[in-house]
C-alpha positions in Angstrom: 0.9 0.1 0.1 1.7 3.2 -1.7 0.5 7.0 0.4 -1.6 7.5 -1.7 -3.3 4.4 -1.3 -3.6 5.0 2.5 -4.7 8.5 2.5 -8.4 7.2 0.4 -7.7 4.0 2.9 -8.6 6.3 5.7 -10.9 8.9 4.4 -13.1 5.4 3.0 -13.2 4.3 6.8 -11.0 1.4 6.2 -8.2 0.4 8.0 -4.7 0.9 6.3 -1.6 -1.1 7.3 -1.0 2.2 9.6 -2.4 5.3 11.5 -1.2 8.3 9.1 -0.2 11.9 10.4 -0.1 15.1 9.5 2.3 17.7 10.2 3.1 21.2 8.3 4.1 24.4 9.6 5.3 27.5 7.9 8.9 28.2 6.4 10.4 31.4 7.7 9.4 34.8 5.4 12.5 34.1 3.7 11.3 31.2 2.1 7.8 32.2 1.0 7.8 32.9 -2.7 8.8 31.3 -6.1 12.2 29.1 -5.8 13.2 29.1 -2.1 9.5 27.7 -1.2 9.6 25.6 -3.4 13.0 24.4 -2.3 12.0 24.8 1.7 9.1 22.0 1.0 11.1 20.0 -0.9 13.7 20.2 2.0 10.7 19.2 4.2 9.2 16.6 2.6 13.4 14.8 2.3 13.6 15.9 6.0 11.0 13.6 7.2 9.5 11.4 4.1 5.7 12.4 5.9 2.6 10.8 4.2 0.7 13.6 3.0 2.2 17.6 2.0 0.8 19.9 2.4 2.2 22.7 0.1 1.8 26.4 1.5 0.3 29.2 0.3 1.5 32.5 0.7 -0.3 33.9 -2.2 -2.8 36.8 -0.4 -6.2 37.3 -2.1 -6.0 40.6 -4.2 -8.8 43.3 -5.4 -7.4 46.7 -8.0 -10.9 48.1 -5.7 -10.8 50.6 -3.0 -12.5 48.9 -0.2 -13.6 51.6 2.7 -17.4 51.2 3.9 -20.2 47.8 3.7 -21.5 49.5 -0.3 -18.2 49.2 -1.6 -18.0 45.1 -1.8 -20.7 45.8 -4.0 -18.2 46.7 -6.6 -16.3 44.5 -6.6 -15.5 42.1 -9.6 -14.0 39.1 -11.1 -10.4 39.0 -12.3 -9.1 36.7 -14.6 -7.6 34.1 -13.5 -3.8 35.8 -14.4 -4.2 38.7 -13.3 -5.4 37.1 -9.7 -2.5 36.9 -6.9 -2.5 33.3 -8.0 -0.7 32.4 -10.5 2.7 32.1 -9.0 1.1 29.4 -6.1 0.6 27.4 -9.3 4.3 27.6 -10.6 4.9 26.8 -7.1 3.1 23.7 -6.9 4.0 22.5 -10.5 7.2 23.1 -9.6 7.1 20.8 -6.5 5.6 18.5 -7.4 8.1 17.4 -10.5 10.4 17.0 -7.5 8.5 15.2 -4.5 7.9 11.2 -4.9 4.9 9.9 -7.0 2.9 8.0 -4.9 2.8 11.6 -2.3 0.1 13.2 -1.7 -0.6 16.9 -2.1 -2.7 19.4 -1.0 -3.1 22.6 -2.0 -3.8 25.2 0.9 -7.2 27.8 -0.2 -7.6 30.1 2.3 -11.3 31.0 3.3 -13.5 33.4 1.7 -14.2 35.8 4.7 -10.2 35.7 5.5 -9.6 35.6 1.9 -11.3 39.4 1.6 -9.6 40.4 4.9 -6.3 39.5 2.5 -7.4 42.4 0.2 -8.3 44.4 2.4 -6.6 44.6 5.8 -3.8 45.3 7.4 -1.5 41.8 7.5 -2.1 39.5 10.9 -4.5 40.8 12.7 -7.7 38.9 11.1 -7.8 38.0 15.0 -9.2 40.9 16.0 -13.5 40.9 16.0 -14.2 44.2 14.7 -11.1 44.0 11.9 -12.4 46.0 8.7 -14.9 42.8 6.7 -15.6 41.1 9.8 -17.8 45.0 10.8 -18.5 45.4 7.7 -20.5 42.1 7.4 -22.5 42.7 10.8 -22.6 46.4 9.6 -24.7 45.4 5.9 -24.4 41.4 5.6 -26.4 41.7 2.2 -23.6 44.5 -0.1 -20.9 42.3 2.0 -22.5 39.2 1.0 -22.6 40.1 -2.8 -18.2 41.0 -3.3 -18.0 37.5 -1.1 -19.3 35.3 -3.9 -17.1 37.3 -5.9 -14.0 35.7 -3.8 -16.1 32.9 -3.4 -15.5 32.6 -7.4 -12.2 33.2 -8.1 -11.3 30.0 -5.2 -13.9 27.9 -7.2 -11.6 29.1 -10.6 -8.5 28.4 -7.9 -9.7 24.5 -7.4 -10.0 24.1 -11.5 -6.5 25.1 -12.0 -5.0 23.1 -9.0 -7.0 19.9 -10.7 -5.4 20.8 -13.7 -1.7 20.3 -12.9 -2.9 16.8 -11.1 -3.1 18.3 -7.1 -5.1 15.6 -4.9 -6.5 18.1 -3.0 -7.4 20.7 -1.0 -6.7 22.5 2.9 -9.7 24.9 2.8 -9.1 26.9 5.9 -11.9 28.8 6.5 -12.2 32.0 9.1 -14.7 33.5 11.0 -16.3 30.6 13.3 -15.5 32.0 16.8 -18.6 32.4 18.7 -17.9 35.8 20.0 -17.4 36.9 15.5 -20.8 36.1 14.3 -24.1 35.3 15.6 -25.7 31.6 14.4 -28.0 33.9 12.2 -25.6 36.6 10.5 -23.0 33.4 10.2 -25.3 31.1 8.8 -26.7 33.5 6.0 -23.9 35.3 5.2 -20.5 33.3 5.7 -20.9 29.8 6.0 -22.7 29.2 2.3 -19.2 30.6 0.0 -17.5 28.5 2.1 -19.6 26.0 1.3 -19.6 27.0 -3.0 -15.8 26.9 -2.5 -16.5 23.1 -0.5 -18.4 21.6 -3.1 -16.7 22.9 -5.7 -13.9 20.8 -4.7 -15.7 17.4 -4.5 -17.8 18.2 -7.4 -14.1 18.1 -9.3 -13.6 14.6 -7.7 -10.6 16.1 -5.4 -9.7 15.4 -1.5 -11.6 18.0 1.0 -10.2 19.0 3.9 -11.9 21.6 6.3 -9.9 23.7 8.4 -11.8 25.4 11.0 -9.4 28.0 12.1 -8.4 30.5 14.9 -10.0 29.8 19.2 -13.1 29.6 20.0 -14.7 27.9 16.6 -17.9 26.9 16.5 -17.8 23.4 15.5 -21.7 22.2 14.7 -22.5 25.1 12.3 -19.9 23.1 10.1 -22.0 19.3 10.9 -23.6 19.6 7.4 -21.0 20.0 5.6 -19.8 17.8 2.7 -15.5 17.6 3.2 -13.4 14.3 4.1 -11.2 15.1 6.6 -11.6 17.8 9.5 -8.9 19.7 11.3 -9.3 22.2 14.6 -7.9 23.7 17.2 -9.0 20.7 19.5 -6.6 22.8 22.1 -8.7 26.1 21.9 -12.3 25.3 22.0 -14.5 23.3 24.0 -15.1 20.5 21.1 -12.6 17.4 21.5 -11.5 14.8 18.9 -14.1 12.8 21.1 -16.8 15.5 19.9 -16.0 15.6 16.9 -16.5 12.3 16.3 -20.4 13.0 17.6 -20.9 15.9 15.5 -19.2 14.5 12.1 -19.9 11.2 12.0 -18.2 9.4 8.8 -15.2 12.1 9.3 -11.9 11.4 9.1 -10.5 13.9 11.9 -6.8 15.4 11.2 -5.1 16.3 14.8 -4.3 15.8 18.2 -1.6 17.6 18.5 -1.4 21.4 20.0 0.4 23.8 17.2 1.6 26.6 20.0 2.5 24.8 22.9 3.2 21.7 24.3 5.0 18.4 23.9 5.7 19.0 19.6 7.8 22.3 20.6 9.3 21.6 23.9 8.3 17.3 24.9 10.7 15.0 25.0 10.1 11.8 23.1 8.3 9.8 25.7 6.3 12.9 25.9 5.2 12.9 22.3 4.7 9.5 22.6 2.4 9.5 25.8 0.3 12.5 24.1 0.1 10.1 20.8 -1.1 7.1 22.4 -3.2 9.4 24.4 -5.5 11.1 21.2 -5.5 7.7 19.5 -7.3 6.3 22.6 -9.5 9.2 22.9 -10.6 9.0 18.7 -10.4 5.8 18.1 -7.9 4.3 14.5 -10.7 4.9 12.3 -11.1 7.7 10.0 -8.7 9.5 11.7 -4.6 11.6 10.6 -3.1 12.6 13.3 -1.4 16.1 13.5 -1.7 19.6 14.7 -4.6 22.3 15.6 -3.4 24.6 13.4 0.3 25.0 10.6 3.3 24.8 13.2 5.3 27.0 13.5 8.5 27.6 11.5 10.9 26.9 14.2 9.6 24.0 15.3 12.2 21.6 15.6 12.2 19.3 12.8 13.3 16.3 15.5 9.9 16.6 17.3 7.7 16.6 14.3 9.5 12.7 13.0 9.2 11.2 16.0 6.3 11.4 16.4 5.5 10.7 13.1 7.7 7.6 13.6 5.9 6.9 16.8 2.2 6.8 15.4 3.6 4.7 12.7 4.3 2.8 15.1 1.0 2.3 17.4 
C-alpha cells in the first residue's frame, strides 16, 4: 500500500496498514515565494518523508477596488485568473510536484472566503481582531458584503479548477470567521457559511480530497456538521470541542489533529512525552478515520526532530 492508497483508505473508513500523520509548518519570511519556497518544501519532504504534504500558499487574495464602506463590496468584480495573485502559486505547486515522490499526496492550501476578503483589504496578521473591517462590514450590511464574498468564492473555485488540472490531490481549505464571539449563528449561517460551502462543494465536484480546517480559537464546530468534506481539522486545545466531540458531531468524517501547535510536547517535549500524547490521541479518537496532526500549521521555528518523532511513533502504534 503506497501513501496515496493509505490516505484514500483512511477517508473511506477502511483500516490502512498504519495510522497516518499530517504535520506541516510555516516557512521563514525568506522562504515564502518562488524558487526558495519550492526548495523549502522539498527539503521538508526529504527530512520527514511524510504521509502527505500540504503546500503552503502565501499568495494573498487581491482586488483592485478600494473598499472603505460596506457598500463598496458591491463594486467588486471578478478578475481573469491570470490577473489574480494565484498564478505564482500554481507555478510553485507544479515545481514541487515534479520533485517529490509520485505516491505522495499533495494538498494545496486555499484560504477561506472571509479571510481572503480580509487579505485584500485589511492589515496583515490582524484578522483575529473581532472588529476588523471585513467583520465589521458584515455586521453593518451583510447583503452588500455578501455580493463581494460571492466574487471571492467564484475566484477561489477557479483556483480549485486550476489546481485540479495540474494533478493536485486535494485542498486544505482554511475557513475563518466561525469563532463564537465574531458573528451570531444567523449571520454566520446566512452570509459566511454559504460561500465557504460553494468552494467546498466545488472541491468535491472536481473529485478532489476536501480537508476543512476551521481556524482560530473558540470555534463553533456544529455549524459545519452538514458540510460535505472528507477531513476536518480544528484547534482542539483552543475550544470546547475535543476529538471525541468531533466523532459525535461529524460522524463518518476523518478527523485530523490532536497535538497542540503553539505549546506542548511538539514545541518543547521529550520523545517520551510525545509518545504519551500520541497514545492518548489514538485512545480518544480511535484508529479509524483518523490522521494524527496538530491544531493548525506549526510555527516556522519548530524542531523537525519532534515532528519526525511524532510521525514515527504514530506509525508504530
